[in-house]
Each structure stands twice: as C-alpha cells, then as structure tokens.
C-alpha positions in Angstrom: 35.4 144.3 56.3 35.9 146.3 53.1 39.0 145.8 51.0 40.3 146.5 47.5 40.6 143.1 45.8 42.7 142.8 42.7 41.3 140.0 40.5 43.4 140.6 37.4 45.5 143.3 35.7 43.7 146.6 36.4 40.7 144.6 37.7 40.3 146.0 41.2 37.1 146.6 43.1 36.1 147.3 46.7 34.5 144.2 48.2 33.3 142.9 51.5 35.7 140.1 52.6 36.4 138.2 55.8 39.4 138.1 58.1 40.4 135.2 60.3 41.2 135.5 64.0 44.8 135.8 65.1 46.7 132.6 65.7 49.9 132.4 67.7 52.4 135.3 66.9 49.8 137.1 64.8 48.3 140.6 65.2 45.2 142.3 63.9 45.8 145.9 63.0 43.1 148.5 62.3 44.5 150.4 59.4 44.6 154.1 59.8 46.4 155.1 56.6 48.0 153.4 53.6 50.2 155.0 51.0 49.7 154.1 47.3 53.2 153.0 46.3 54.9 152.2 42.9 55.5 148.7 44.1 51.7 148.2 44.3 51.4 149.8 40.8 53.8 147.3 39.3 51.4 144.5 40.1 48.2 146.4 39.5 49.3 147.2 35.9 51.0 143.9 35.1 54.6 145.2 34.9 55.3 142.4 37.4 53.4 139.2 37.5 51.0 138.5 40.4 48.9 135.6 41.6 45.2 136.6 41.9 43.0 137.3 43.7 45.1 139.6 46.0 44.7 142.5 48.4 47.5 145.0 47.5 48.9 147.6 49.9 52.0 147.5 52.1 52.9 151.1 53.1 50.7 151.5 56.2 50.3 152.5 59.8 47.5 151.7 62.3 46.5 150.7 65.8 46.7 147.1 67.2 43.2 145.7 67.5 43.9 142.2 68.9 46.8 139.8 69.4 47.2 136.1 69.2 48.9 133.7 71.7 52.6 134.2 72.3 52.6 137.8 71.1 54.6 139.8 73.6 55.9 142.7 71.5 52.6 144.6 71.1 49.2 144.9 72.8 45.8 146.3 71.8 46.0 150.1 71.4 49.6 150.3 70.4 50.4 152.5 67.4 52.4 150.6 64.7 54.0 150.9 61.3 53.9 147.8 59.1 56.8 146.6 57.0 57.1 144.0 54.2 60.5 143.0 55.5 59.0 140.3 57.8 61.8 138.5 59.6 62.1 135.1 61.4 65.0 136.2 63.7 67.1 133.1 63.5 68.1 132.3 59.9 71.6 133.2 58.5 70.4 136.5 57.0 68.7 137.6 60.3 71.5 136.7 62.7 74.1 138.4 60.4 72.1 141.6 60.5 70.5 141.4 57.0 67.0 140.8 58.1 65.6 142.4 55.0 66.8 139.4 53.0 65.0 136.8 55.2 62.9 134.3 53.2 61.9 131.9 55.9 58.3 130.6 55.3 57.4 130.2 59.0 56.1 133.7 59.1 53.3 132.6 56.7 50.4 130.3 57.6 50.9 126.7 56.7 48.9 125.4 53.6 46.7 123.3 55.8 45.7 126.2 58.0 42.7 128.5 57.2 43.8 131.6 55.2 44.2 134.9 56.9 41.9 136.5 54.3 39.0 134.9 52.5 35.7 135.5 50.8 33.5 132.6 51.5 35.6 129.6 50.4 37.8 131.8 48.2 41.4 132.3 49.4 42.7 135.9 49.1 46.4 136.6 49.0 48.0 139.4 51.0 50.6 141.4 49.0 53.9 141.3 50.8 52.3 139.4 53.7 50.3 142.6 54.5 47.5 143.7 52.2 46.8 147.1 53.7 44.2 148.3 51.2 41.7 147.0 53.7 40.1 148.2 56.9 42.1 145.6 58.9 45.2 143.5 58.5 46.1 140.2 60.0 49.9 139.8 60.0 52.8 138.2 61.7 54.1 140.1 64.7 57.5 140.4 62.9 55.8 142.6 60.3 55.3 145.6 62.5 57.1 148.1 64.8 55.7 150.1 67.7 56.0 153.9 67.4 55.2 156.8 69.8 51.6 157.8 69.9 52.1 161.5 69.1 53.3 160.6 65.6 50.5 161.3 63.0 49.6 158.0 61.4 49.1 159.3 57.9 52.7 160.4 57.8 53.9 157.4 59.7 52.5 155.2 56.9 55.0 156.7 54.5 57.8 155.4 56.6 56.4 151.8 56.1 58.0 151.6 52.6 58.9 154.6 50.4 60.7 156.7 53.0 62.5 153.7 54.5 63.5 152.5 51.0 64.9 155.8 49.9 66.3 157.2 53.1 67.7 153.8 54.0 69.4 153.4 50.6 71.4 156.5 51.3 72.1 155.9 55.0 72.3 152.1 55.2 73.0 150.7 51.8 75.4 153.3 50.3 76.3 154.9 53.7 76.7 158.3 52.1 79.7 160.1 53.6 79.7 163.7 54.9 81.0 166.1 52.3 80.4 163.8 49.3 78.6 164.4 46.0 75.3 162.6 45.2 73.0 162.2 42.2 69.5 160.8 42.5 67.6 159.8 39.3 63.9 160.0 39.8 62.1 162.3 42.2 59.1 160.4 43.2 58.5 159.4 46.8 61.5 157.1 47.0 63.8 159.4 45.1 62.9 162.4 47.3 63.5 160.3 50.3 66.9 159.3 49.0 67.7 163.0 48.6 66.5 163.6 52.1 68.6 160.7 53.4 71.7 162.0 51.6 71.1 165.4 53.1 70.8 164.0 56.6 74.0 162.0 56.0 75.8 165.2 55.3 76.3 165.2 51.5 77.8 168.5 50.3 76.2 168.4 46.9 73.0 166.6 45.9 71.9 166.6 42.2 68.3 165.7 41.5 67.4 164.3 38.1 63.9 164.1 36.7 61.8 165.0 33.7 59.3 167.2 35.5 60.2 170.7 36.7 57.6 170.4 39.4 59.3 167.4 41.0 62.7 169.1 40.6 61.4 172.1 42.4 60.1 169.8 45.2 63.5 168.1 45.4 65.1 171.3 46.6 62.9 171.1 49.7 64.3 167.7 50.5 67.9 168.8 50.2 68.8 169.0 46.5 71.5 171.6 45.7 71.3 171.2 41.9 68.7 169.9 39.4 68.8 168.4 36.0 65.8 168.0 33.7 66.5 164.8 31.8 63.9 165.7 29.1 66.1 168.7 28.0 69.6 167.2 28.1 71.7 164.1 28.5 71.6 163.7 32.3 75.0 162.0 32.5 76.7 164.8 30.7 74.9 167.3 32.9 76.0 165.7 36.1 79.6 165.4 34.8 79.5 169.2 34.0 78.1 170.1 37.4 80.9 168.1 39.1 83.7 169.6 36.9 84.0 166.4 34.9 84.6 164.2 37.9 81.2 162.5 38.5 79.6 161.8 41.8 80.7 159.7 44.7 77.2 158.2 45.0 74.3 157.8 42.6 70.9 156.3 43.1 68.4 154.9 40.6 64.9 155.4 42.0 62.6 154.7 39.0 63.1 151.0 38.0 64.4 151.5 34.5 67.3 149.8 32.8 68.5 153.0 31.2 68.4 154.9 34.4 70.5 152.2 36.2 73.0 152.5 33.4 73.1 156.3 33.7 73.5 156.1 37.4 76.7 154.0 36.9 77.9 156.3 34.1 77.6 159.4 36.5 80.1 158.0 39.0 83.6 159.3 39.6 86.5 157.0 40.2 85.7 154.7 43.1 82.1 155.7 43.2 79.1 153.6 44.0 75.7 153.4 42.2 72.8 152.0 44.1 69.7 150.7 42.2 66.6 151.1 44.3 63.9 150.8 41.6 62.2 147.5 40.6 63.6 146.9 37.1 61.1 144.4 35.6 62.3 141.0 34.5 63.8 139.8 32.1 65.6 143.2 31.5 69.3 143.3 32.0 71.7 146.2 32.8 74.7 146.7 30.5 77.9 148.3 31.8 81.3 149.0 30.2 83.6 146.3 31.5 86.7 148.4 31.4 85.2 150.9 33.8 85.5 148.4 36.7 89.2 149.1 36.6 88.4 152.5 38.1 86.8 150.6 41.1 83.3 151.8 40.3 80.6 149.7 41.9 76.9 149.0 41.3 74.7 147.5 44.0 71.1 146.8 44.8 69.1 148.0 47.7 66.1 146.2 49.1 63.8 148.3 51.3 66.7 150.5 52.3 68.7 147.6 53.8 66.5 148.2 56.8 66.5 146.9 60.3 63.0 148.3 60.6 62.5 148.0 64.3 65.6 150.1 64.8 65.3 152.4 61.7 61.6 153.3 61.7 61.5 154.8 65.2 64.6 156.8 64.3 62.8 158.1 61.2 59.9 159.1 63.4 62.3 161.1 65.5 63.8 162.7 62.5 60.4 163.8 61.3 59.4 165.2 64.7 62.7 167.1 64.8 62.0 168.6 61.3 64.8 166.7 59.6 62.7 164.2 57.6 60.2 165.7 55.3 57.0 163.7 55.2 54.3 166.4 55.0 55.6 167.5 51.6 55.4 163.9 50.3 51.6 163.7 50.6 50.1 164.9 47.4 46.5 164.0 48.3 44.5 162.2 51.0 41.9 159.9 49.6 39.3 157.3 50.6 39.6 153.6 49.9 37.0 153.7 47.1 39.3 156.2 45.2 42.1 153.6 44.9 41.9 153.0 41.2 42.0 156.8 40.4 45.1 157.0 42.7 46.8 154.4 40.5 46.0 156.3 37.4 47.5 159.5 38.7 50.5 157.6 40.0 51.2 156.3 36.5 51.4 159.8 35.1 54.3 160.6 37.5 52.8 163.9 38.5 52.5 163.3 42.2 54.7 162.0 45.1 52.1 160.0 47.2 48.4 159.5 47.5 47.5 158.3 51.1 44.4 156.4 51.8 43.0 157.6 55.1 40.5 155.3 56.9 37.8 156.6 59.4 
C-alpha cells in the first residue's frame, strides 16, 4: 500500500510499504479521509521529537476491511472514526472514567511480534498507534468507534482529533456553564471547535482571539460574539475591556504557546478557569502570578478534550447532522496523499483551518 513515510525532520515521501494481517483484537481499516493536524506538524517540523521512520496521521475515518480473532465490536463494512485515545478498559484511569489518560502497553504489539507496518525488514512506527497517512491502517479495536453510515467520512475524520479536542475541552474538561463568558486564543481547527463547543454549551459571550482577520471572521460562524485581533492590541486588555474589567469565566489556549497560556490565565475573572489545549513544546514552562491564586483562579490541561470517544464521537456526529456542529466550514481544502508536504507548508502559515486528505 502507499503511505507517507517520515524519515527525518521534513523528510517525508510517499512510499510503497507493507501491512501485516490482523492479530487478535486488531482491525484493518481502509482509510477514506485523514485531516492534516497541528499535532502531526509538531513532529514533521521537529518542534516535538519523534522516532523515525514513522507514518504520521491520526485524524481519520474509514471503513472496516478485516478483523482479527476476538474482535466483536466491529465487522467488515462498518464505518468508523479512529482515535488516538486507545484504551485498555481495566486500568485505574479507564475504570475511573478517564480513559484518555490510559497508558497500558497491551494495546501495542509485543516486541517479539512482527510489526504492524514494515518495508521489507524495516520496522515503521505508527504515530499515535494509528498512522493514517496511508491507504490502510492496522490498529487495536479500542482505537476506533462505529458511526452511522449516512455521516460523510471526510467530515467524520475531523471528529477524530481536532473537533473532539476543542469541543470536548469546552464541554468535558471545562464544562462551560450556560450564560457564562468565554475567551478562546487561537482560531485554527481546535480553537474554532472550542468556540463551537462553548456555543453548544450555552455560553452567553464568546470572545475569539487571533492575529488573522480571516480567522476571526470565520470564528463568528462557529459562535463567537466578539473578536480581538492580537496583532493590533494587547489581547488581555482587550478581553478585560469587553467584559467590563471583570475577565471571563472560562478561557482556552488553542495554539501551544507559553505566552498564550499565560494570557489565557490573565484573562480570567475571579474564580475563573483557564484550559490549555495546545501542545506547548518542552522544556518550556508557564509563569503565573502566585498571588492571583488567592482569587481562586485555576489553570488546567486538556488531553483530546477529556474524551470518552465511544460516547462522545457519535454524539458529535448527531450534532453535525442537526446543524449544531460546524464541520463543513473547517475544511479549507481537500487534497490527495501526494500533496501532504504542501499541506504541512500551508498549515505552518496559519492561513487555513484544515486540509483533508481524501482517498479514492
């Protein structure tokens, strides 16, 4: 099969590789669509370290091609969304409802077993246990969720990461309350989804913060009531002014920048909560004024929208089909697999929300 193989920083080419057959609890998925996400970009451009060679891609949807022994959840022909929050189902994190934090190794193949992906004798890693920049994926059955067949798969793919990360941060992690005030820093795919989630959650005022007017205009479609261009003013002062000097109940950092996380905290009113969604690269630290904690302000992280993806993702599908979740507007362009490097270049400029690879 054809796949985009990353062999070093910015060294990615389309290659013919081999995929193993499914072992117990494994599923082969024919990829229909895969979003090009900032999480992939971080490893493509070296912002985060990676082990090479690797097949990137994790935001995807497709159709089950084959299943291994003991797989009971899906069958060939089922439409599915994949998710990097692979869970074991019995560790402390899973049984306490925080499956997104599961780190059990049993969902991987053992070192003595043949690799899921290879090229001759060369072992190829799967990013996030998925590797969806390929025609097929071989994954654990706990890495996917069934969805209704009338859901367009190119839009379903977006739910696999960016939408679940942003919408879930608002609905699950922060639990935005009806009538509250919200600020979202960064209006890429994740930030726009956080705005959408806050709108679904009933926030009364949602302030979108970005440096591009085009993205701020798009944010209004997703539910933003106010916009702040951070290239023209101090975004913290602007948010405080919009809220009459009080600050917001909830803020979200959706870029992955130290300064943006600090600004998200500084925008809070008394008792407010800042949620950091973006991947701030190591070894950077976030600095906060210690005395401000006396106002019961909080800052927290969010991993993949604190999802329970087999519950959340079908609900997001319903939200989309009801017209409440905006997925069509997130897709900036549909491309082929051999255009993947150009998609990364455009993503780095910040000019688009999402490129989606569509497979024949």
